[in-house]
C-alpha positions in Angstrom: 64.2 149.7 150.6 60.8 148.9 152.1 59.0 146.0 150.4 55.4 146.6 149.6 52.9 143.7 150.0 51.4 142.8 146.7 47.6 142.3 146.4 45.1 142.1 143.6 42.0 144.1 142.9 40.0 140.9 143.0 41.2 140.1 146.5 40.5 143.6 147.7 36.9 143.4 146.4 36.4 139.9 148.0 37.9 141.0 151.3 35.9 144.2 151.6 32.6 142.6 150.4 32.9 139.7 152.8 33.9 142.1 155.6 30.9 144.3 155.0 28.6 141.3 154.8 29.9 139.9 158.1 29.5 143.2 159.7 26.0 143.6 158.3 25.0 140.1 159.5 26.3 140.7 163.0 24.7 144.1 163.2 21.4 142.6 161.9 21.5 139.9 164.5 22.3 142.3 167.3 19.5 144.7 166.3 17.0 141.9 166.1 18.0 140.6 169.5 17.7 144.0 171.0 14.3 144.6 169.3 13.0 141.2 170.6 14.0 142.2 174.1 12.4 145.6 173.8 9.1 144.2 172.3 8.8 141.7 175.0 9.4 144.3 177.8 7.0 146.7 176.1 4.3 144.0 175.9 4.5 143.4 179.6 4.4 147.1 180.4 1.4 147.7 178.2 -0.4 144.7 179.7 0.4 146.0 183.2 -0.8 149.5 182.4 -4.0 148.1 181.0 -4.7 146.1 184.2 -3.7 149.2 186.3 -6.3 151.2 184.3 -8.9 148.6 185.0 -8.1 148.6 188.8 -8.2 152.5 188.9 -11.6 152.6 187.2 -13.0 150.0 189.6 -11.5 152.0 192.6 -13.0 155.2 191.3 -16.5 153.6 191.0 -16.5 151.5 194.2 -14.0 153.2 196.5 -12.0 150.0 197.0 -9.1 148.3 195.2 -10.1 145.0 193.6 -7.8 142.0 193.2 -6.0 141.8 189.8 -7.7 139.6 187.2 -4.5 137.7 186.3 -2.8 135.3 188.6 0.7 136.5 187.8 -0.1 140.0 189.0 -0.2 141.1 192.7 -1.6 144.3 194.3 0.4 145.9 197.1 -1.3 148.8 199.0 2.1 150.2 200.2 5.8 149.8 199.8 5.9 148.2 203.2 3.9 145.3 201.9 6.6 144.3 199.3 8.4 141.0 199.8 12.0 141.2 200.6 13.4 140.5 197.1 11.5 143.5 195.7 12.0 145.9 198.6 15.8 145.1 198.6 16.0 146.3 195.0 13.8 149.3 195.4 15.7 150.5 198.4 18.8 150.9 196.2 17.0 152.0 193.0 13.6 153.4 193.8 12.7 154.3 190.2 13.2 150.8 188.8 10.2 149.5 186.9 11.6 146.1 185.9 14.2 143.9 187.5 15.3 140.3 188.1 14.4 138.7 191.4 15.7 135.6 193.1 16.1 132.4 190.9 14.5 132.9 187.6 11.8 135.3 188.8 11.4 138.6 186.8 9.2 141.6 187.9 7.5 144.6 186.3 6.1 147.3 188.6 3.4 149.9 188.0 3.1 152.8 190.5 -0.4 154.4 190.9 0.8 157.4 192.9 4.6 157.5 192.4 6.4 155.8 195.2 3.5 156.5 197.7 1.5 153.5 196.4 -0.4 151.5 195.9 1.6 149.2 193.5 0.8 146.6 190.9 3.5 144.0 190.3 3.5 141.3 187.7 5.9 138.3 187.9 6.4 137.3 184.3 9.0 134.6 184.5 6.6 132.0 183.1 5.7 134.3 180.2 9.3 135.2 179.1 10.1 134.1 175.6 13.2 136.0 174.7 15.1 135.7 178.0 14.1 132.1 178.5 15.2 131.2 175.0 18.2 133.4 174.7 20.6 130.6 173.7 18.2 129.3 171.0 17.6 132.8 169.6 21.3 133.5 169.6 22.0 130.2 167.8 19.4 131.0 165.2 20.8 134.4 164.6 24.3 133.0 164.3 23.1 130.5 161.7 21.4 133.3 159.8 24.6 135.4 160.0 26.6 132.4 158.8 24.3 131.8 155.8 24.4 135.5 154.9 28.2 135.3 155.1 28.3 132.2 152.8 26.0 134.0 150.3 28.3 137.0 150.5 31.4 134.9 149.8 29.7 133.4 146.8 28.5 136.7 145.4 31.8 138.4 146.3 33.8 135.9 144.2 31.4 136.3 141.3 31.4 140.1 141.6 35.2 140.3 142.1 35.9 138.0 139.2 33.5 139.9 136.9 34.9 143.3 138.0 38.6 142.3 137.9 38.4 140.4 134.6 38.7 143.6 132.4 41.6 144.8 134.5 43.3 141.4 134.3 42.8 141.3 130.5 44.2 144.9 130.2 47.2 143.9 132.3 47.8 140.8 130.1 47.5 143.0 127.0 50.1 145.5 128.4 52.4 142.6 129.4 52.3 141.1 125.9 53.3 144.4 124.3 56.6 144.3 122.4 58.8 147.4 122.0 59.1 146.8 118.2 55.4 145.8 117.8 53.4 148.5 119.6 49.7 148.5 118.4 47.8 151.3 116.9 44.4 150.3 118.3 45.2 149.1 121.8 42.0 150.4 123.4 39.4 149.1 120.9 39.3 145.6 122.4 38.4 146.9 125.9 34.8 147.2 127.3 33.0 150.5 127.4 33.7 151.5 131.0 36.5 153.0 133.1 38.8 150.3 131.8 38.4 151.7 128.2 39.4 155.1 129.6 42.5 153.6 131.1 43.2 151.8 127.9 42.9 155.0 125.9 45.3 156.7 128.2 47.8 153.8 127.7 47.2 154.1 123.9 48.2 157.8 124.1 51.3 156.8 126.0 52.1 154.1 123.4 51.7 156.7 120.6 54.1 159.0 122.4 56.6 156.2 123.0 56.4 155.2 119.3 57.0 158.8 118.2 60.0 159.2 120.5 61.5 155.9 119.4 61.0 156.7 115.8 62.5 160.2 116.2 65.5 158.8 118.1 66.1 156.0 115.6 65.9 158.4 112.6 68.2 160.9 114.2 70.8 158.3 115.3 70.7 156.5 111.9 71.0 159.8 109.9 73.9 161.1 112.1 75.7 157.7 111.9 75.4 157.6 108.2 76.7 161.1 107.8 79.7 160.4 110.0 80.8 157.3 108.0 81.9 159.3 105.0 84.3 161.7 106.8 85.6 158.9 108.9 86.4 156.8 105.8 88.1 159.8 104.2 90.2 160.5 107.3 91.2 156.9 107.7 92.2 156.3 104.1 94.2 159.5 104.1 96.0 158.4 107.3 96.7 155.0 105.8 98.3 156.6 102.7 100.5 158.7 104.9 101.5 155.7 107.1 102.7 153.9 103.9 105.4 156.5 103.6 107.1 156.5 107.0 110.5 157.6 105.6 109.0 161.1 104.9 107.7 161.5 108.4 109.2 162.3 111.7 108.7 160.1 114.8 106.3 162.6 116.3 104.3 162.8 113.1 104.1 159.0 112.9 102.9 158.9 116.5 100.3 161.5 115.8 99.1 159.6 112.7 98.8 156.4 114.6 96.7 158.2 117.2 94.4 159.5 114.5 94.2 156.0 112.9 93.3 154.5 116.3 90.7 157.3 116.8 89.2 156.4 113.4 88.9 152.8 114.5 87.1 153.9 117.7 84.8 156.2 115.7 84.0 153.4 113.2 83.1 151.1 116.1 81.0 153.9 117.7 79.1 154.5 114.4 78.5 150.8 114.1 77.2 150.7 117.7 74.9 153.7 117.0 73.5 152.1 113.9 72.8 148.9 115.9 71.0 150.9 118.5 68.9 152.6 115.9 68.1 149.4 114.0 64.6 148.0 114.5 65.4 144.5 115.5 63.2 141.5 114.7 63.9 137.9 115.4 65.6 136.3 112.5 66.8 132.7 111.9 70.5 132.8 112.4 72.9 130.6 110.4 75.7 128.8 112.4 78.8 130.8 112.6 82.2 129.6 113.8 83.4 131.3 116.9 87.1 131.0 116.6 87.6 132.7 113.2 85.4 135.6 114.4 87.4 135.9 117.7 90.7 136.0 115.7 89.2 138.6 113.4 88.2 140.9 116.3 91.6 140.3 118.0 93.4 141.5 114.8 91.1 144.5 114.5 91.6 145.5 118.1 95.4 144.7 118.1 96.3 148.3 117.6 95.3 148.9 121.3 98.1 146.5 122.3 100.9 148.3 120.5 103.9 148.9 122.7 102.3 146.8 125.5 103.7 143.6 127.1 100.4 141.8 126.7 100.0 138.2 125.6 96.6 137.1 124.1 95.6 133.5 124.9 92.7 132.0 123.0 91.2 128.8 124.3 88.4 127.9 121.9 87.8 124.7 120.1 87.9 125.0 116.3 84.5 123.4 115.7 82.6 125.6 118.1 79.6 127.3 116.3 77.0 129.7 117.6 73.5 130.4 116.3 73.6 134.2 116.2 73.6 137.0 113.7 77.3 137.7 112.8 76.8 141.5 113.2 75.4 141.2 116.7 78.1 138.8 117.8 80.8 141.0 116.2 79.5 144.0 118.3 79.6 142.0 121.5 83.1 140.7 120.8 84.5 144.0 119.6 83.3 145.9 122.7 84.4 143.3 125.2 87.8 142.4 123.6 88.5 146.0 122.8 87.9 147.0 126.5 90.2 144.2 127.7 93.0 145.3 125.3 92.5 149.0 126.2 92.7 148.6 129.9 95.5 145.9 130.1 99.0 147.4 130.2 100.8 144.2 130.8 100.1 140.6 131.5 97.6 138.5 129.6 94.2 138.7 128.0 92.6 135.2 128.0 89.6 134.4 125.7 88.0 131.0 126.5 84.8 129.2 125.7 83.5 126.2 127.7 80.0 124.9 128.5 78.2 127.6 126.5 80.1 130.3 128.4 82.5 132.8 126.8 85.0 134.4 129.3 87.3 137.3 128.5 89.8 137.7 131.4 92.4 140.5 131.6 95.1 141.4 134.1 94.4 145.1 134.1 93.7 147.3 137.1 90.0 146.6 137.1 86.9 148.8 136.9 86.9 151.9 139.1 84.9 151.3 142.2 82.8 154.4 141.8 81.2 153.1 138.6 81.1 149.4 139.2 77.5 149.3 140.2 76.2 151.1 137.1 79.0 150.5 134.6 76.5 149.0 132.0 74.4 152.2 131.9 74.7 154.5 128.9 77.5 157.2 128.9 79.2 155.7 132.0 83.0 155.2 131.6 86.2 155.3 133.6 88.7 158.1 133.7 91.1 156.1 131.5 88.5 155.1 128.9 89.0 156.4 125.4 85.4 155.5 124.3 82.1 157.2 124.7 80.5 155.0 127.4 77.9 153.2 125.3 79.8 150.0 124.6 78.8 148.0 127.7 75.3 149.5 127.5 74.9 148.1 124.0 76.3 144.7 125.1 73.8 144.5 127.9 70.9 145.3 125.5 72.1 142.7 122.9 72.4 140.1 125.6 68.9 140.8 126.9 67.6 140.5 123.3 69.3 137.1 122.8 68.5 135.9 126.3 72.3 135.7 127.2 73.4 136.3 130.8 76.1 139.0 131.0 78.2 139.1 134.1 81.2 141.3 135.2 83.6 140.4 138.0 86.4 142.9 138.7 89.0 143.6 141.3 92.4 145.3 141.5 94.0 142.3 139.7 91.9 142.3 136.6 88.4 141.9 135.1 86.4 138.9 133.9 83.4 139.4 131.7 81.2 136.4 130.9 78.6 135.7 128.3 76.6 132.8 129.7 74.1 130.6 127.9 75.2 131.5 124.4 73.1 129.8 121.6 75.5 127.1 120.6 74.9 124.7 117.7 75.0 121.1 118.9 77.4 118.9 116.9 
């Protein structure tokens, strides 16, 4: 399974906001730098054109070309009069109007009659501001970009915190929900924005869940109650018949014992269904002695050991007491001990309690490999199971409710189920 990297809405907002701010600052700096270069070049070109216009006017009026008025400008009658550093560039790129000469010299050229001449050349190296101060300008723009980035980080944290706070509060509210205490007004405490819409959708889902839970509980409770009466009648009738074995054949006795065992299974199933349907709330539990309860369950489930060479070993101290509801503990023990008895044909079933851990170990053939990974899911059972596949599922749910760790270790030589971290009463 591919692991997805977790991230928060707040981090996404911060990261994108800062990224956009840094990009904007760099773009702003680059644009300003290009504009500064362009303005400087345009200034020199306009100044050169103005002087060229003056020279042209003078030539038109007097018939001769005057000397430029500015010392950094030079008039060349023809292309042959150019110095080497200029003619070398123009020989390769005749249309160039600006270029760098030797050293730090920089030239702008104005052509009066295309490349036929004359030419007016300005050497502007002493007047350059952008090119001569490139390092300083870049440093200033970097500082400005850094300041903008710092401001962006500050506002990003404030914006992200403010934007993500309602979602965080909503997440905390959802996390704090309890299955048996679902609210009726979940969305009313949320702000009037998109979060409120999400909260309303969650409230609708909560209402549906409550409806389905209520319907399931009522159905299970009603069915379970209706089953108790016919089961009790069948069981009492069987017990009456079993009290008169001399009137029955061996086959009839065997059939009645099977019916009696099925009644016990049905009673346990009904008790399990009622427990599933019960709306549980945390209650203060009185200390209950573990050993007498274990012995009681062993006697109740002993019918599953009839005609089997199985020895039951109980290793529990007499003064061990647990802080649990007796009904819950009885369901746990009945399911686990009943399973051990049912699936052990010979050998031993050991029930021991040490260091807040209850272990039930049998020497049966173990859980089938095909269902080992999901044996605690509802309606999952082995081919030899006589139950309905809800026992271990109920055990798992009860353990989760009481914060008890439930573990199953199984192989071809037997199975060990463990209830770890049981709420024991300290002596």
